[in-house]
Every structure is written in structure tokens, then in C-alpha cells.
N, C-alpha and C positions, 0 to 999 in steps of 0.2 A: 333516517336516510342514508343508502350506502355509498353515495358518492356519484351514481350515475341519476342523470335527471332524464324522466321520460318523456319523449317526443312523439306523438301521434302513435302512440302504443309500442314505440321502440325506445331503447335505452341508447343513451349516446353518455359518452366519459364526460367527467366533472374538466372542467377549465383548467385544473390542477394538472390533470394528465395528459393536456395536449402536449405535442413535441415543441422542443425548443431548439432551431435549425443552428446548432455553433460547432466547431471544429472540438476535438478533444484540447486542443491547443487552448482556443478561447474560452474553454469552460474552465480548465486548470487556471488560467491566467487570472479570471473572474474569482475563482475559490480560492485558491491561494494567495494571490496578490492582497486580496482583504485581509486573509489571515496573516500574512507578512507585517502587514501594516500594524494591526494591531498585537501582533509579539514584538512590535519593534517599541512602542509602546511601553510594553512590559518589562521590555529589556532595560528602558532607561529608569523605569521603578526599581525592579528587582535586581539588576545586574545579570549580564549574559549567563555566567556560569550557572547561578540560582535559575534562571528560569529554565534553561537547558535542561539542568538536572529534576526540577519539578515537571517537565514534557515528560521525560525519558522513565520516571517512576510512574507518573501518572499511565501511560501506555502498557507499562508491566504489570500495573495493578488492575485496570481493565482487562488484560488480555489472562491473567490468571483465571479471572470469573467465567472465561469462554472456554476453558480447558475440557476436551472430549476424550473419552478413552473408549470410543467406539470399537467393538469388536468385530466389526465388519467392516473397518477401515480399510481401503484399498489405495495403495502408493499410486500404483498407475492412474485411478480415477482422480485423486487430488492434483495431482501432475497435470493432467488434462483440463481440469477446470481452469487451473490458474493460467495454463496458457490461454485460454479461450479470452478470460478476461482481460488480460495484459497484452495483445496483441497490437492494439492500438495506442499503446503508452509506452512500450519498451521494443527494441530492437535485441534478440539476444541467437546466440548459436549455442546448439548442442553440444558440450563436450563428452559427457557420459551420460548413457541413460541405460538402468537396470532394475532387476526387481528390488534393489537394495538402495541404489545410488542414482541420484540425478542431478548431473552438474549443468549449470550454463553459464557463458560468459554475454554478460549485459554490455552493448555498445551505445546503444542510445537510450534514455529515461526522460521521459518528460518530466517528471517531477524534478529530477536534479536540473534540466534545463532550466524550468522556470525559478527555481531556490537559487540556483546559482549566477542567473541572469541579475536578481535583486538582490545578489550580495548577501544573501541570507541561506549559505550551504548549511553552516552548524545549526541553523534552527531547522533545516530540514531533512537533516540528517537524524537530530532527537526527534522529530515528530514521525519520520517515515521511517527510516534505516532501521536505526536502533531497534524498535519493535520487530522484525524481523525474525530473531531469534528466538523471541517470545510466542510470535505467531507458530512458529514451526512447533514448537510444544504444546502450542494450543489444539493444534489440528490432532495431533497425538503423541502422548507422551513418551514414547519410541522414536519418534521424528525429531533429529537437529539439523541447524544449519551451521556451516562451516563458511565463513566469509572472511578475507582480507582486505580485499578493496572494493572500494564503491566510487562512482562518477559524481556523488555527491560530494566526497570528500576530494574531488580533484583527479583521482587517478583514471587510467585510461580504460577503464571497464569496471563491471561488479561480478566478482567472481562468486555465484553461489552455488553451493555443492550440500545439497540435502541428502542425511544418510539415514534410510530407517532401518532401526535395528530390531524390527519387528517378525 
């Protein structure tokens, strides 16, 4: 069975594919609130430093498995796809955009909001922000991220600057 259910000669979607009417914030609170609770328990067992190191290492190792050296990689297409995916999760201003550099200043981030409201910013950074550097290299080996500030860490913005050396 392919997931669709025949009904009077027509196919309808499986119940798992029905829409769930939630805001992005409601979805994030549900997903990450539960995650934060589980990680808080693990922090008690392992200690915070060890848990954060394990999360960062796991993210780095998982990302290494996804490295792509696609000769048809398009820096501008990569930028555009990210902007479409994140438009309801972050607010940013473009500082510089060229064939080789894309720099943005993020002033609102739903991930940072959720983790900071739950006093779990260190966990949020290890889980989400730390991996941004490896993610850039996974998209293409000649793509690197420079960043010195994040909202997750309590700064006034995230200062993402991607440099494509291809």
C-alpha cells in the first residue's frame, strides 16, 4: 500500500498526511519543549558540559556524512532556498550579497526565543547554532561560515557571513 486510500475510484491522502493547524511557534514549543525536558534529565545524569560536547560532536559527525561536492553547486540558489525555508522562523536584514559573499544580520529567531525562554540557551546553541559551521561545509566544501554573535547566546543579533571560495 502506498499510503493513499482508494475511495470511490479516487485516492485520498493517508491520515498521517493531514494538515495540522498550528503556528510555527506552537509547533516549535511542542517539538523543542519536549526535547529540552529530555535533555534536562540527561544533564542531571551526564553533567552539562559532557552532554553539550556529545551533542556538538554528534551534529558534526552527522553533517560530515552529508558533505556534497556537487560541481553544479549554485551559491545564489543555495541562498534563495535557505531564505524561503526560514522566512517564518527568523527575521533578518541582508548586509552584503554578491557572487561570493552573503551576509545577514538576524534580529529575531524562533529557536532562540524558545530555548532562551526555557533557560536552555546552551542546549539550543549546541543543538542548533554550533552545527551551522559544519552545515556550510556540507553544502559545499568551498563554502564557509563566519559568525561571532548569536541571539541564542544572548547577543543582539546573529551575524552570519557565508563566503563561497569556489
